[in-house]
N, C-alpha and C positions, 0 to 999 in steps of 0.2 A: 751592153744588153748581151744575154747569152741566145745565140742564133735556136730556133726552133726548128728540130725534126719534121718538117710538116710540108706540105706541099702547096701550090697556087688555089687552094680551096677559097681562102679568103678573097684572092685578088679580082679588085671591081666591083664585089659583092653590096648590097642596099642593104646595109646591117644597123639597127639602132640599138644604142647602148645607153638605157635610162640611168641615170647616176653617172654619165660618163665625164663628169666636170669636178667629180668629187676626189675623195683621197686614195681608193683603190681604181675606181673609173679612169682617173686620167694615165694611171698606169695599163690599163686592158686597152686603151685605146692609143696609148704608144706602140704597144707591142701591134695590135690589128694596121696601122700606118707602115710597121716595117714591114707588113709582111702583105704590101701590097691595097690596102683597105682605106677607106676613108670614113669610118664611124661617121653616123648621123650620132649628135648628142643633145636631145631634146631639153631646153630648160625648164624646172618646175615653173618660174613666171608665165610660163606661155602654155604650157601643159599640165594642170593640175591631174594627174593621172589617179587619183582616187573618185576623178568622176568619169561617169559613162561617154559624157559629151565629150570632154578633152582625148579620152582614149581612143575615140571613133576618128576625132580630127587628126591624131596625132599618125594612126594607122592611114589614113586618106592623104595626109599631106607628103608622107615618106614611102609607102608601099614597103614595107621592107619585106628580105627575102628571110631574115636570121633576124633575133630581137637577143640581147643580152640584157637582161632586166638585173641591174644593181641597184636602183635605186631604192633607197630604207630610210624610215625615220628612227634612229637610235641614237645611244648612250648609252653612259658607264650605269653602276647599280643607282646611283643619285638619282640622275635621270628617268630612268624606267619608274623610279619610285614615284617621282611627282608627275609621269605622264602615262599610267598604265593605259588608259582609254585609247588618248591619243595615237598612242603605238599600236596598238591592237588592230584600231580600225584604219590606220593610216597605211602599213604594211599590208592586212589584209585586203584591203582596198585595191591598191596599186597591184599586187602580183596578180589578185582572181580576174580585175578586168582586161591586164594585159595579155593575160593567159588564153582569156575566156576571146577575145579579139583577136589574135593567133591563130585560133582554130577556125572561126568563122571565115577567114581569108587564107585559111589551109596556107601558113606559111612554112618554110622548109624547116625552121628549128628553133625552139624558145629554152633558152638557160634563163633559170631559175636560181635565185642563191638562197638559200637556207641561213642554217644558223647552229653553231652549237650549244645554243641557248634552248634549245628545242629537245634536248636529251631530259630524260628524268633527272630529278636532283641528287638518287643515291645510286647513278650506273658505276657500274663495274670500271674500275680502269684496268686496261685502256679500252675507250668506247668502243664500239664496235656497232655498225649502221641494224644490224638484227635487233639491240636492247633500245630501238628510237622508241618503240613504243611500251616499254615495262614500266611504265608510270607518269607522274605528271612532275614538268618543269619546276627549278627551283623557284622560289617565291618571288623571289624581286623581279625576274626580268620574264615571269610566267607570260604575260599579256602578248610580250613580242616573239617569245620561243612558238606559243600556241600559234598565231596568227604563220608565221612563217612554214609551222609544220601541217598546217593546215593546204597550204602549199604544194606538198608533195603528194599529198593525198587526189590533189585537184592536177596534177602532173601524169599520176598514174591511171586515173579516171580517164584525162583527156586521150590517152595512149593508148586505151582499151576500148574505149568507145567511137573516138574519131581518128584514130590513128595519125594525134600530133606527136612529133617527134620534138617532148619538152623532157628535159634532164634537171636533176635537182641537186647542187652542190652543197656541203657544209663546210663554211671555212671555221679555222678554230680562229681566236683574236689575234686580229693582224696588229702591225705597228709598222713604222718606217717614217720618213721624211715627208710633211706637206701632210700628216697626222692632225686629228682636233686635239689641240695642247689646252683649248678652251677648261680650266677648273672646272666650271659647271656643269659639264656635259661629256666630259673625254673619257677615256677608257685606262686602264691603272698606267701601261708605261709610260707615253706622254703626260701623265697627271705627275707621275714621280720622277719622270726627267726637269720638268717644268717648276714644281716644287724644290727640288734639290739644287738645282741651278738658282735659283731665284733666292732660297736661304742661303747656300754658298756668297754669294753676291753681298750679303747682308750680315753673314755671320750668326745667322739664326738657326732655329731645329725646323722640322717636319714634324706636322699632323698625318697618320695614314689611320684610316678605317679600317676595325677589324681585329683581329690578334696575329694576324700574319702567317698562320697554318694552313688556309687553303693554295691549294696548288693551280695552276693554269700551265696551257701550252700556247705559244706562240709564234705564230709565222709572218715573217717582212713579205710586205706587200706587194715586191717584185716575183716573191714566188708566187703569190695565189694569182697572182694575175695570168701568169706563164700554166698556170694550171688550170686558169678558167677557159684561156685560147685553147689551150691542148683540146680539154675536152670538148668544147663546140666544136673543134673537126672531128674528132675521133671516139667520141664517147654517146652512145645512141640508146640508150637503156632511163627508166625513171626508178630505177633502185638508189636510193641515196648514196651519197660516195660523202666521207671523210676527207676534208684539204686542210693538211697540218704537218708538221715539222715532224711529230715521234717524238716529242721529249717532255718533262714533266717539271715544272719549279715551282716551289713555295711561293708567295708574293713576300716574305719575309726574305729570302734567299735572294729574289728578286731584286727587293728592295737594295739588299747588301751589296751588287751588284753594281748595279747604278750609281748609288755613291762610291763606289771604286772606281768607275769611267769617268764621272762626273768630278772626281775628287772632291767630293762633300765630306767632312770631316765633321757635321754638326750632328746633335740628335736627332735619333728616330725615335717619334714617341706614338704607340699605338692605341686607338680608343676602342675596347674590346666592346662597347654599347652599341656599336655601330655593325652593320651586317657585312658578315664575310663572302656572303652569295654562296655560291655551289662551293661544296666541301673540297669536289678534286673535279680536275678536268685534264685528260689526255686522251689521244685519239689513236686508234689501229688504223694506219694510213697505207693499208695491205691491200685494197679494192683499188685504190686510185693508181697505185702502182702495177696493180696486176691490169687493171682497165685500159689507162693509157698513158702508164709509164711515167706517170709525176713521183717525183721525190723531192724535196727542199734542197737547196744548194746552199742558200746563205746560212752561215753558222749563226747564233744567239749572240756570242760576245760581237762577231763583226755588224752584224746589224744594229745591234743597240748603240755602237760608238759612234755607227755613221748618223743612226737617226739623231743623237746628242749633237754632235757636229752639224746637222743640219739644223736644229733647235736653236745653237748657240748664233748661227751665220745670220739666220731669217727672223728675227725677234719684230720688225717692224712688219712682216710678211703675217706671223702668227697676231698681231694686232688686228690687223685689218681684216683678218678670218674671223676673228671674233665679233667683229661688227656686221660682218656679212652673217655670220651664224645667226648673231639677234635678230635682224632683219628675216631670216629666213623662218625662223622660229616663230617670228612675230605674226609672218604671215602664212604659215603652216595653222596657227594655232586660232587665227580671227579671218580665216578666210570664210567663215560661215558654214563649216564641213567639219570639221575637228571639234568636238567637246574640249575645253579650255582641261590641259593637266593640273 
């Protein structure tokens, strides 16, 4: 892990990371521990932070000085289409309540993760933060994107009225080891890796949604964790900030690249009756570089190679993770607070 050029800002701080046991959160917590902080990771089964009672209890129990709010209910296009109400409600309530009680407790810093899905459907490429309010997000993930977008307004309003030091970071699509490889809810890279590895093993073909023309940008999870930790210390504005790698690739080219790395030689069949999602996604990352010196370090091919290798070596973990996700999704849907998707 690359050493961060930071001070002892984090040493012995009371710092809560919601979602700290997740894909991104584990990487953030690892970096914080390397900087002398032992982050507190509340679990959803103990603290249902879509409810005011649980959020109040969380702040009472841990009395944090800093909160990094990573917890989210999220998935790929299919999962977003099945759960628009749940994704809107859960993400809005978690962020709004966590930030509201942060200001009531006058905590030192609140870090809220946004999403690239908040951008308008036809944002000019590369996406610049000033384009954020130029239109409505792409329909398949608009409820999730709008919920996160509302939290940026909350961060700015709370800074203005209450002086809360809240920041709002927008990561692009993430990938890497320990990603969600469940085909029912995963994003495009883990889904492609799993489909091609498994099809290769049975000499089969793969079926992919859309026509492959949509483009995306991807950031290795370690790089994103580094950006979050750096911004937590060094960035103190509520202006939105893109966190990305600064490149664009079509889904068709992505599929061919993963096939090359996996050594998959079967047929790739596209289903144009299924949605492509947002037509193009690529970020202008100059603000992150200017404000707190962040630039991605892991090359795309290297990151994909490391992710493919991890998946092949951890198939049992992936199967167990699927079971954990089923239990977590059932709990979230049936707890009596979130409408069924």
